[in-house]
ROLUM-269871 format. One record per residue (C-alpha): residue in one letter; x, y, z; residue number from 1. Coordinates in Angstrom, 3 decimals, decimal comma. Layout:
BEGIN
(site A (X Y Z) NUM),
...
REM end
This chain:
BEGIN
(site M (14,156 6,603 -24,160) 1),
(site K (17,656 5,621 -23,109) 2),
(site I (17,940 3,282 -20,134) 3),
(site D (20,453 4,113 -17,422) 4),
(site R (22,516 1,018 -16,634) 5),
(site T (25,061 2,782 -14,443) 6),
(site M (23,248 2,449 -11,111) 7),
(site Q (25,445 1,662 -8,142) 8),
(site K (22,814 -0,652 -6,585) 9),
(site P (20,355 -2,946 -8,407) 10),
(site A (16,834 -1,522 -8,844) 11),
(site T (15,402 -4,400 -6,797) 12),
(site Q (17,604 -3,578 -3,826) 13),
(site I (16,807 0,143 -4,047) 14),
(site E (13,046 -0,029 -4,390) 15),
(site Y (12,352 -2,956 -2,033) 16),
(site G (14,574 -1,119 0,446) 17),
(site N (12,440 2,002 -0,010) 18),
(site F (9,231 0,052 0,624) 19),
(site Q (10,777 -1,600 3,722) 20),
(site T (11,799 1,879 4,952) 21),
(site A (8,248 3,153 4,359) 22),
(site F (6,732 0,125 6,134) 23),
(site D (8,995 0,591 9,135) 24),
(site W (8,276 4,347 9,196) 25),
(site F (4,500 3,969 9,153) 26),
(site N (4,599 1,011 11,542) 27),
(site R (6,390 3,252 14,068) 28),
(site E (4,372 6,440 13,366) 29),
(site L (0,873 4,958 12,949) 30),
(site F (0,890 1,575 14,672) 31),
(site N (3,317 2,071 17,604) 32),
(site G (5,631 -0,579 16,083) 33),
(site E (3,033 -3,337 16,712) 34),
(site L (2,900 -4,849 13,217) 35),
(site P (4,918 -7,968 12,502) 36),
(site P (7,267 -7,507 9,538) 37),
(site P (5,609 -8,645 6,309) 38),
(site Y (7,034 -10,248 3,203) 39),
(site L (6,765 -7,237 0,867) 40),
(site T (6,185 -7,962 -2,818) 41),
(site I (5,657 -5,996 -5,980) 42),
(site V (3,057 -7,998 -7,979) 43),
(site R (0,765 -7,224 -10,892) 44),
(site K (-2,773 -8,253 -9,938) 45),
(site S (-5,721 -7,127 -12,039) 46),
(site H (-8,193 -4,755 -10,451) 47),
(site S (-6,048 -4,286 -7,341) 48),
(site A (-3,659 -1,571 -6,172) 49),
(site G (-2,408 -3,962 -3,488) 50),
(site Y (-3,427 -6,769 -1,194) 51),
(site F (-2,711 -8,320 2,212) 52),
(site G (-2,309 -12,100 2,355) 53),
(site P (-2,236 -13,541 5,873) 54),
(site D (0,457 -16,172 6,586) 55),
(site R (1,354 -16,551 2,889) 56),
(site F (4,936 -17,675 3,470) 57),
(site T (6,324 -20,473 5,628) 58),
(site A (9,927 -20,760 6,771) 59),
(site R (11,798 -23,651 5,179) 60),
(site Q (13,978 -24,511 8,168) 61),
(site R (11,742 -23,847 11,180) 62),
(site K (8,103 -23,354 12,163) 63),
(site A (7,285 -19,787 11,244) 64),
(site T (4,973 -17,922 8,935) 65),
(site V (4,893 -14,409 7,590) 66),
(site S (2,108 -12,460 5,947) 67),
(site E (2,426 -10,791 2,541) 68),
(site I (1,798 -7,188 1,617) 69),
(site A (1,791 -6,797 -2,171) 70),
(site L (1,677 -3,598 -4,217) 71),
(site N (0,823 -3,425 -7,890) 72),
(site P (3,384 -1,389 -9,906) 73),
(site D (0,792 -0,751 -12,623) 74),
(site G (-1,022 1,339 -10,004) 75),
(site F (2,049 3,576 -9,497) 76),
(site I (1,708 5,210 -12,907) 77),
(site G (0,429 8,766 -12,607) 78),
(site H (0,337 8,645 -8,815) 79),
(site T (2,398 10,458 -6,237) 80),
(site D (4,563 8,718 -3,648) 81),
(site E (1,954 9,733 -1,087) 82),
(site Q (-0,824 7,943 -2,987) 83),
(site I (1,324 4,836 -3,450) 84),
(site L (2,170 4,743 0,237) 85),
(site Q (-1,492 5,319 1,044) 86),
(site T (-2,083 1,890 -0,499) 87),
(site L (0,761 0,410 1,598) 88),
(site V (-0,866 1,783 4,772) 89),
(site H (-4,298 0,478 3,713) 90),
(site E (-2,714 -2,995 3,540) 91),
(site M (-0,944 -2,411 6,847) 92),
(site V (-4,354 -1,916 8,449) 93),
(site H (-5,291 -5,397 7,202) 94),
(site S (-2,086 -6,672 8,769) 95),
(site W (-2,965 -4,950 12,070) 96),
(site Q (-6,415 -6,536 12,009) 97),
(site H (-4,919 -9,983 11,375) 98),
(site A (-2,359 -9,592 14,188) 99),
(site K (-4,237 -7,523 16,782) 100),
(site G (-7,922 -7,500 15,850) 101),
(site T (-10,521 -9,932 14,652) 102),
(site A (-9,844 -11,099 11,079) 103),
(site P (-12,908 -10,770 8,861) 104),
(site R (-13,972 -13,195 6,194) 105),
(site R (-11,751 -13,168 3,110) 106),
(site A (-11,234 -9,734 1,544) 107),
(site Y (-14,035 -8,118 3,513) 108),
(site H (-13,503 -4,659 5,002) 109),
(site N (-15,592 -4,606 8,220) 110),
(site K (-16,314 -1,952 10,897) 111),
(site E (-13,172 -2,783 12,914) 112),
(site W (-10,987 -2,268 9,818) 113),
(site S (-12,890 0,918 8,938) 114),
(site A (-12,427 2,354 12,433) 115),
(site K (-8,665 1,661 12,377) 116),
(site M (-8,369 3,242 8,918) 117),
(site K (-9,829 6,454 10,315) 118),
(site L (-7,485 6,341 13,324) 119),
(site V (-4,420 6,166 11,061) 120),
(site G (-5,732 9,032 8,893) 121),
(site L (-7,309 7,276 5,875) 122),
(site Y (-11,039 7,475 5,349) 123),
(site P (-12,533 4,256 3,936) 124),
(site S (-14,856 4,728 0,986) 125),
(site S (-16,316 2,357 -1,586) 126),
(site T (-15,922 5,127 -4,166) 127),
(site G (-12,665 6,619 -2,926) 128),
(site M (-14,539 9,846 -2,350) 129),
(site V (-16,587 11,479 0,394) 130),
(site G (-19,983 9,749 0,771) 131),
(site G (-18,962 6,205 -0,212) 132),
(site R (-19,812 3,207 1,950) 133),
(site E (-17,297 2,652 4,749) 134),
(site T (-17,330 -1,176 4,715) 135),
(site G (-17,654 -3,789 2,003) 136),
(site Q (-15,878 -6,250 -0,260) 137),
(site R (-14,053 -3,790 -2,547) 138),
(site M (-12,848 -0,688 -0,816) 139),
(site S (-10,733 2,316 -1,433) 140),
(site D (-9,992 5,314 0,755) 141),
(site Y (-8,894 8,906 0,774) 142),
(site I (-6,402 10,819 2,876) 143),
(site I (-7,852 12,771 5,781) 144),
(site P (-6,329 16,271 5,546) 145),
(site G (-4,190 16,915 8,658) 146),
(site G (-4,751 13,316 9,812) 147),
(site K (-2,057 10,975 11,148) 148),
(site F (-1,148 9,538 7,727) 149),
(site A (-0,837 12,975 6,138) 150),
(site V (1,408 14,188 8,997) 151),
(site A (3,546 11,000 9,003) 152),
(site Y (3,964 11,122 5,215) 153),
(site A (5,009 14,782 5,328) 154),
(site K (7,681 13,939 7,916) 155),
(site L (8,905 11,004 5,820) 156),
(site K (9,098 13,193 2,705) 157),
(site R (11,185 15,758 4,578) 158),
(site T (13,810 13,063 5,149) 159),
(site G (14,353 12,994 1,353) 160),
(site F (12,416 9,729 0,874) 161),
(site K (11,239 9,006 -2,662) 162),
(site L (10,162 6,079 -4,796) 163),
(site N (11,985 5,567 -8,070) 164),
(site W (10,293 2,876 -10,149) 165),
(site Q (6,934 2,099 -11,676) 166),
(site S (5,589 -0,102 -14,510) 167),
(site S (6,645 0,902 -17,991) 168),
(site V (4,142 1,956 -20,584) 169),
(site R (3,942 -0,997 -22,939) 170),
(site S (5,917 -0,863 -26,224) 171),
(site N (2,765 -0,564 -28,354) 172),
(site N (2,119 2,687 -26,494) 173),
(site A (-0,804 1,113 -24,646) 174),
(site K (-1,059 1,943 -20,966) 175),
(site P (-1,206 -0,870 -18,403) 176),
(site P (-4,774 -1,896 -17,458) 177),
(site V (-6,630 0,694 -15,377) 178),
(site N (-7,981 -0,746 -12,157) 179),
(site K (-10,624 0,680 -9,827) 180),
(site Q (-8,000 2,280 -7,582) 181),
(site N (-6,422 4,032 -10,556) 182),
(site Q (-9,793 5,305 -11,715) 183),
(site I (-10,510 6,692 -8,267) 184),
(site H (-7,152 8,475 -8,114) 185),
(site L (-7,629 9,782 -11,642) 186),
(site Q (-10,888 11,357 -10,531) 187),
(site G (-8,901 13,659 -8,259) 188),
(site V (-8,824 11,874 -4,916) 189),
REM end
């Protein structure tokens, strides 16, 4: 495969800009603009499609903190933009709970989080499919057809929005590690 090195803007600027655009879009469409801006990162973390880290960054020159929303590029392989942004919104619900709700114990998905997920159009499920538990330590979700997320994503897509980058398949032709989220999406969710 030949690599295109003629891009007008660096890949980092393009893709982080796309994720910032998506965050701003869903913040406006699903959260009434209430979420504080996060520090968005693309990070490989085993067994995770993404995570929310409250107050992970501190300003160097003044008293201020910002929370982190991280997405795992290994989880982008074989997934649509809608599925990748589904993960972003899942993490945005954690951000909402940290800023506006009652933060649960570390990494727990409680009833308040579950209820907000449903309001934004994602159904929480421990299996990523209908019938899974709606709360717990390790959670996935699926898109509610016709729900707020599905409608907001369709509007975003009509603007021409698209993601451009994902992890590469390793040189020895081995795929990146499959995590639980990938397995769920591969099962047709």
